[in-house]
C-alpha positions in Angstrom: 45.9 -82.7 -15.2 45.3 -83.8 -18.7 43.1 -80.7 -19.5 46.0 -78.4 -18.3 48.3 -80.3 -20.6 46.0 -80.4 -23.6 45.5 -76.6 -23.1 49.3 -76.1 -22.8 50.3 -78.1 -26.0 47.5 -76.3 -27.9 48.0 -72.7 -26.6 50.0 -69.8 -27.7 52.4 -70.2 -24.5 53.4 -73.8 -25.8 54.3 -72.4 -29.3 56.4 -69.7 -27.6 58.2 -71.9 -25.4 58.6 -74.6 -28.1 59.7 -72.0 -30.8 61.6 -69.3 -28.8 63.9 -70.2 -26.1 65.3 -67.1 -24.8 67.7 -68.1 -21.8 70.4 -70.7 -22.0 70.1 -73.8 -20.3 71.9 -73.9 -17.0 72.9 -77.3 -15.6 73.7 -77.4 -11.8 74.5 -81.1 -11.8 72.0 -81.9 -9.1 71.7 -85.6 -10.1 75.3 -86.4 -9.2 74.7 -85.3 -5.7 72.4 -88.4 -5.3 73.5 -91.8 -5.8 72.9 -95.4 -4.6 70.0 -98.1 -5.0 66.7 -96.8 -4.8 67.4 -93.2 -3.6 68.3 -92.3 -7.3 64.6 -92.5 -8.0 62.3 -89.5 -7.0 59.2 -91.2 -8.3 58.0 -94.5 -9.7 55.2 -94.8 -12.1 54.2 -98.3 -12.4 57.5 -100.1 -12.8 59.1 -97.1 -14.7 61.6 -94.8 -12.5 61.9 -91.2 -12.7 65.4 -90.4 -11.7 66.7 -87.5 -9.7 68.7 -86.6 -12.9 65.6 -86.6 -14.9 63.9 -84.3 -12.3 67.0 -82.2 -12.4 66.9 -81.9 -16.2 63.4 -81.0 -15.9 64.0 -78.2 -13.4 66.8 -76.8 -15.6 64.4 -76.8 -18.6 61.8 -75.0 -16.7 64.2 -71.9 -16.7 63.4 -71.3 -12.9 66.4 -70.1 -11.3 68.0 -71.7 -8.2 67.7 -68.7 -6.3 63.8 -68.6 -7.0 63.5 -72.3 -6.1 65.4 -71.5 -2.8 63.2 -68.7 -1.8 60.2 -70.8 -2.4 61.2 -74.1 -1.0 59.0 -74.0 1.8 55.9 -73.1 -0.5 56.2 -76.4 -2.0 57.8 -75.3 -5.4 59.5 -78.6 -5.8 56.4 -80.5 -5.2 54.5 -78.5 -7.9 57.5 -79.0 -10.5 57.5 -82.8 -9.7 53.7 -82.8 -10.2 54.2 -81.3 -13.8 57.0 -83.9 -14.4 54.6 -86.7 -13.5 51.9 -85.4 -15.6 54.5 -85.0 -18.5 55.8 -88.5 -17.9 52.4 -90.1 -18.1 51.7 -88.4 -21.3 54.8 -89.6 -22.8 54.1 -93.2 -21.6 50.8 -93.2 -23.3 52.2 -91.9 -26.5 54.9 -94.6 -26.5 52.3 -97.1 -25.7 50.0 -95.9 -28.6 53.0 -96.0 -30.6 52.6 -92.5 -32.3 55.3 -91.0 -34.3 56.5 -88.1 -36.2 58.5 -88.8 -39.4 61.5 -86.8 -40.4 59.7 -85.6 -43.2 56.8 -84.3 -41.3 59.1 -82.6 -38.8 60.9 -81.0 -41.6 57.8 -80.0 -43.4 56.5 -78.4 -39.9 59.9 -76.5 -39.6 60.0 -75.3 -43.0 56.2 -73.9 -42.6 57.3 -71.8 -39.7 57.0 -68.1 -41.0 59.8 -66.8 -38.6 62.2 -69.0 -41.1 60.9 -67.8 -44.4 62.6 -65.1 -46.4 60.9 -62.3 -48.5 59.8 -64.6 -51.2 58.0 -66.9 -48.5 60.5 -69.7 -49.1 62.4 -71.5 -46.2 65.8 -69.8 -45.1 68.3 -71.9 -43.7 70.2 -68.8 -42.8 67.4 -67.7 -40.7 66.9 -71.0 -39.1 70.5 -71.2 -38.1 70.5 -67.6 -36.9 67.5 -68.3 -34.6 69.4 -71.3 -33.2 72.5 -69.3 -32.3 70.7 -66.4 -31.0 68.8 -68.4 -28.6 71.8 -70.8 -27.7 69.8 -74.0 -28.7 71.2 -77.0 -30.8 69.1 -78.3 -33.9 68.7 -81.5 -32.2 67.1 -80.1 -29.1 65.0 -77.7 -31.0 63.6 -80.2 -33.2 63.1 -82.7 -30.5 60.9 -80.0 -28.7 58.8 -79.7 -32.1 58.4 -83.4 -32.3 57.4 -83.8 -28.7 54.8 -81.0 -28.9 53.5 -82.6 -32.1 53.3 -85.9 -30.6 51.2 -84.5 -27.6 48.8 -82.8 -30.2 48.4 -86.3 -31.8 47.4 -87.9 -28.6 44.8 -85.2 -27.7 43.4 -85.5 -31.3 43.4 -89.2 -30.9 41.2 -88.9 -27.6 38.9 -86.2 -28.6 39.0 -86.0 -32.3 36.1 -86.7 -34.8 33.7 -85.6 -32.2 30.3 -84.1 -33.7 27.6 -83.2 -31.0 24.1 -84.2 -31.6 21.7 -81.4 -31.9 20.1 -81.7 -28.6 23.5 -80.8 -27.0 24.1 -78.1 -29.5 20.5 -76.8 -28.5 21.4 -77.1 -24.9 24.5 -74.9 -25.2 22.3 -72.4 -26.9 19.6 -72.4 -24.3 22.3 -72.1 -21.3 23.6 -68.9 -23.0 20.3 -67.3 -24.1 17.8 -68.4 -21.2 16.3 -65.6 -19.1 15.9 -66.0 -15.4 12.8 -64.2 -13.4 14.0 -63.8 -9.9 12.5 -62.2 -6.7 15.0 -60.7 -4.5 15.4 -59.0 -1.3 18.1 -56.6 -0.3 19.1 -57.8 3.3 20.2 -54.2 4.0 16.3 -53.8 4.5 16.2 -56.3 7.2 19.4 -55.8 9.2 18.9 -54.5 12.6 19.7 -50.8 12.6 23.0 -50.6 14.3 21.9 -47.2 15.9 19.0 -49.1 17.5 21.3 -51.6 19.3 20.6 -51.3 22.9 23.5 -50.2 25.5 22.9 -53.7 27.2 23.6 -55.6 24.1 26.5 -53.8 23.5 27.8 -54.4 26.9 27.0 -57.9 26.6 29.0 -58.1 23.4 31.9 -56.6 25.0 31.7 -59.0 27.9 31.7 -62.0 25.7 34.6 -60.7 23.6 37.0 -58.9 25.9 40.2 -60.1 24.2 38.9 -58.8 20.9 38.4 -55.2 22.2 41.5 -54.9 24.5 43.7 -52.1 23.4 47.5 -51.6 24.1 48.0 -48.2 26.0 51.5 -47.0 26.5 53.4 -44.4 28.6 55.7 -42.2 26.6 58.3 -39.8 27.9 59.4 -37.5 25.0 61.8 -34.5 24.4 61.7 -32.1 21.6 65.1 -31.0 20.7 65.9 -27.9 19.1 68.9 -25.5 18.9 67.2 -23.3 21.2 66.4 -25.7 24.1 69.7 -27.6 23.7 72.2 -24.7 23.3 70.5 -21.4 23.4 70.9 -21.0 19.7 68.7 -20.1 16.9 70.5 -21.8 13.9 71.4 -25.6 13.3 75.1 -25.4 13.7 78.0 -27.9 13.5 78.0 -27.8 17.4 74.4 -28.6 17.6 74.8 -31.7 15.5 77.8 -32.8 17.5 75.4 -32.8 20.5 72.8 -34.7 18.8 75.5 -37.3 17.8 76.3 -37.6 21.6 72.6 -38.0 22.5 72.4 -40.8 19.7 75.3 -42.6 21.0 73.7 -42.5 24.4 70.5 -43.9 23.0 72.3 -46.6 21.4 73.9 -47.7 24.8 70.5 -47.9 26.5 70.9 -44.7 28.5 67.6 -43.7 29.9 65.7 -40.5 28.8 65.8 -39.3 32.3 69.5 -39.1 32.6 70.0 -37.7 29.0 67.4 -35.0 30.1 69.3 -34.2 33.4 72.6 -34.2 31.5 71.6 -31.6 28.7 69.1 -29.7 31.0 66.0 -30.7 28.7 62.6 -30.8 29.6 60.5 -34.1 29.4 57.0 -34.3 28.6 55.1 -37.3 30.0 51.9 -38.9 28.4 50.3 -41.6 30.3 48.0 -44.6 29.0 48.4 -43.2 25.3 46.0 -44.8 22.8 45.7 -43.1 19.4 42.5 -41.7 18.5 41.4 -39.7 15.3 42.6 -36.4 16.7 45.9 -37.7 17.6 49.0 -36.0 16.0 51.1 -37.7 13.6 54.1 -37.8 16.0 52.4 -39.6 18.5 50.9 -42.2 16.0 54.4 -42.9 14.5 55.6 -43.6 18.2 52.5 -45.9 18.9 53.2 -47.9 15.8 56.7 -48.4 17.2 55.6 -49.6 20.6 57.7 -51.8 22.5 58.2 -51.6 26.3 61.3 -49.7 27.3 62.2 -48.5 23.8 64.0 -45.3 23.0 64.7 -43.7 19.8 65.9 -40.3 18.4 63.9 -39.1 15.4 65.0 -36.7 12.9 62.0 -34.4 12.1 63.7 -32.0 9.8 62.8 -28.9 12.1 63.6 -30.7 15.3 64.7 -33.8 16.7 62.5 -36.0 18.9 63.7 -38.2 21.7 61.1 -40.6 23.0 61.0 -43.5 25.4 58.1 -45.9 25.8 58.1 -46.9 29.5 55.4 -49.0 29.9 52.8 -51.2 27.7 49.7 -52.8 29.0 46.3 -54.1 27.6 43.1 -52.4 28.9 39.5 -52.5 28.0 38.1 -49.2 27.3 35.0 -47.9 28.7 31.7 -47.8 26.5 31.5 -44.0 27.9 34.4 -43.4 25.3 32.2 -42.5 22.2 34.7 -43.6 20.0 35.0 -47.2 21.4 31.4 -47.3 21.7 31.1 -46.7 18.0 33.7 -49.5 17.5 31.6 -52.0 19.6 28.4 -50.9 17.8 29.8 -51.6 14.3 31.4 -54.6 15.4 28.2 -56.1 16.7 26.2 -55.0 13.5 28.8 -57.0 11.3 28.4 -60.0 13.7 24.4 -59.8 13.4 25.0 -59.5 9.6 27.3 -62.5 9.3 25.2 -64.6 11.7 21.9 -64.0 9.6 23.9 -65.0 6.5 25.3 -68.1 7.9 21.7 -69.1 9.2 20.2 -68.4 5.9 23.0 -70.5 3.9 22.6 -73.3 6.4 18.6 -73.4 5.9 18.9 -73.1 2.0 21.6 -75.8 1.9 19.5 -78.3 4.0 16.2 -77.2 1.8 14.7 -75.9 5.2 13.9 -72.3 3.8 10.5 -72.1 2.5 8.4 -69.9 0.4 6.7 -68.9 3.8 10.0 -68.0 5.3 10.8 -65.8 2.3 7.6 -63.9 2.6 7.8 -63.6 6.5 11.4 -62.4 6.1 10.6 -59.7 3.3 7.5 -58.3 4.8 6.3 -57.4 1.2 9.4 -55.6 0.3 10.5 -58.2 -2.4 11.3 -56.9 -5.7 11.2 -58.6 -9.1 13.9 -58.7 -11.8 14.5 -60.5 -15.2 17.9 -61.4 -15.8 18.6 -61.3 -19.7 21.6 -63.5 -20.0 24.4 -65.1 -18.0 26.4 -62.0 -18.6 23.9 -59.7 -17.3 25.4 -57.7 -14.2 23.0 -55.0 -13.8 22.5 -55.5 -10.3 24.5 -58.7 -9.2 28.2 -59.4 -9.9 29.1 -61.8 -12.8 29.9 -64.7 -10.5 26.6 -64.4 -8.7 24.6 -64.4 -12.2 26.6 -67.3 -13.3 25.7 -69.3 -10.0 22.0 -68.1 -10.4 21.9 -69.8 -13.9 23.0 -73.1 -12.3 19.9 -73.3 -9.9 16.4 -74.3 -10.7 13.0 -72.9 -10.4 11.9 -72.1 -6.7 15.6 -72.5 -5.6 17.1 -69.9 -3.2 20.5 -68.3 -2.8 22.3 -65.6 -1.3 24.3 -63.4 -3.8 26.0 -60.0 -4.1 26.5 -56.8 -6.0 29.7 -54.9 -6.7 29.4 -52.9 -3.6 29.4 -56.2 -1.3 25.6 -55.6 -0.6 24.0 -59.2 -0.2 20.6 -60.2 -1.6 18.3 -63.2 -0.9 17.2 -64.4 -4.3 14.5 -66.9 -5.4 14.3 -68.3 -8.9 10.8 -67.6 -10.0 10.8 -68.5 -13.6 13.3 -69.8 -16.3 12.7 -68.6 -19.9 14.5 -70.9 -22.5 14.7 -70.5 -26.3 15.2 -73.2 -28.9 17.6 -72.9 -31.5 16.4 -73.2 -35.1 18.2 -75.9 -37.0 18.4 -73.8 -40.1 19.9 -70.8 -38.0 23.3 -69.5 -39.0 24.2 -70.0 -35.4 24.1 -73.7 -35.4 27.7 -73.8 -36.4 28.8 -71.5 -33.7 27.0 -73.6 -30.9 27.9 -76.7 -32.5 31.7 -75.7 -31.8 30.8 -75.0 -28.0 29.0 -78.2 -27.8 31.9 -80.0 -29.1 34.4 -78.4 -27.0 32.0 -79.1 -23.8 31.8 -83.0 -25.1 35.6 -83.2 -25.7 36.3 -81.5 -22.3 34.2 -84.4 -20.9 36.2 -87.0 -22.7 39.5 -85.4 -21.4 38.2 -85.8 -17.7 37.1 -89.2 -18.5 40.5 -90.0 -19.8 42.1 -88.3 -16.9 40.3 -90.7 -14.4 41.5 -93.6 -16.5 45.0 -92.5 -16.3 44.6 -92.3 -12.5 43.4 -95.8 -12.6 45.9 -97.2 -15.0 49.1 -95.7 -13.1 50.2 -96.3 -9.7 52.3 -93.3 -8.6 55.0 -93.6 -5.7 57.0 -90.7 -4.7 60.3 -91.4 -2.9 59.8 -88.7 -0.2 63.4 -89.2 1.4 65.0 -88.5 -2.0 62.7 -85.5 -2.7 63.6 -84.1 0.8 67.1 -84.6 0.0 66.7 -82.6 -3.1 65.0 -79.8 -1.2 67.9 -79.8 1.2 70.3 -79.2 -1.7 68.4 -75.7 -2.3 68.3 -74.8 1.4 
C-alpha cells in the first residue's frame, strides 16, 4: 500500500492529475442518501470515522463515471475505491500526527516555478495561471490544496526514507546481482516425452474410458432447404414476387411452423442430414448451422445467392469410435498433453520437496544434457526473461523447470555461479549506489507499511457499503 502511494505521489501520473484536471467535478449527492447514527460511517480507522460523504467525494474526485461503476459493481469496484480511500486517509493521519506543513510562501514558490505558468521571459504569469483554472473548471483553492497535499506526501516519504546511504557491501551486492553469470546444465523435455505416435491403442482406449465426458461430442439431425427463385417459383431472376414468398416463409418460421409443413406448402424438397458432427471437410454452411445448434430450432438464412431454411430436430451426445481417424488423433494428442503435464507436475513436486537428485537428473537425461552460460539476468538467448530472472534467484545445484518463447519446457540445474566484485574506484559505484539506496528505501517502506498495519485498526461497515452499492445498481 505505502509503496503504491509513494510511487503515485512521486510519479508523472500524480503530477498530471495534480496539475491538470480535465473533467469538471460531478457531484451526485450520494452522502445525503445515507443518514442516521453509525450508518453514516463507511469505515472506521481507530477512533476516526470516514463518512459516506467522504467516500462519495472521493469517488467524485476519481473521475470514474457512475455508469462505469454501475457496470463493474459486481467486480468489487467500490471495494477497490474504498481501499484507496483508506490508504490515503492513513497517510493523511500520519502527516497530521507528525505535524508536517507547507507554508503559503512555499506553496506560492511551487506554483510560480511551474513551467506551464511562465511567460516568454520565464516569469510567472498570473494570466496563464487563471486561464488554466478556467479552462479546467477548477478553483484556485482546490488546485492549491491539491498541490499542498501532494507536497506533504512527498515530505512524509522523504521523512521515512530520506538520507539513506548504502554501505559498499550492499552496493557491491547490487552490482554482482546484475553482472553475475550462471552456468547451467539443461535438458529439453521434448527429448524424453513419450512419442505420441507410439502410444498404444490399448492406452488410448483406456484414456477414453476414464474420460468419457471429456470426449463426448454433440451430434445433430438437420433438415434443410436451399431456396432459389427456380425451385420456389420456377423463375430465374430474384423478383418482387420471390421476396414476397420469402417474407411469408420467414413469418411461418417466426410462428414456429415446422419445416415439413413449409416444404409441403411451397412444394420444396428437404435434405435430411442425420447425426451431423463437423469435421475438417465439412462445408461452411453446415459449420454455421452447427454453431447455432439447439434442439427444434428453425431459421431462415440469407446467403446472397439463395436462402437457406434449416431445422435442427435432434441433439444428442455420443462417444465417437476410435476407428474414426480424426477422433483417434484428438485422443492421441490429448493423452500426449496429459502425459506431459503429469511429468512436469511430478518433477515440480520432487524439486519442491528437495527429493530430486543429481542421480535422477542423470537417469532422466540419458546423457543428452546440454550446457549453457547465461551472461546476465537480461540474457534471453534460450529461456524467457521471466525464466532467467527465476534462475538468478536460485543457488548452486538447485533444479527448476523453465520455458522458452515457444513454450518448450526445460529441466535446468544450476552448475556454477560466477560473480564479479565492483571496484571501489569504478565510475559505476554511483550508479549501483543509487540502486542499492532504492532497494534499501523500499525495504524501509515495506517495514513502515507493516507498522501502519499494526498501528491502525480498520473496521469497514459492510451494511453501509452494501447500501452504497445498491445505490448504483
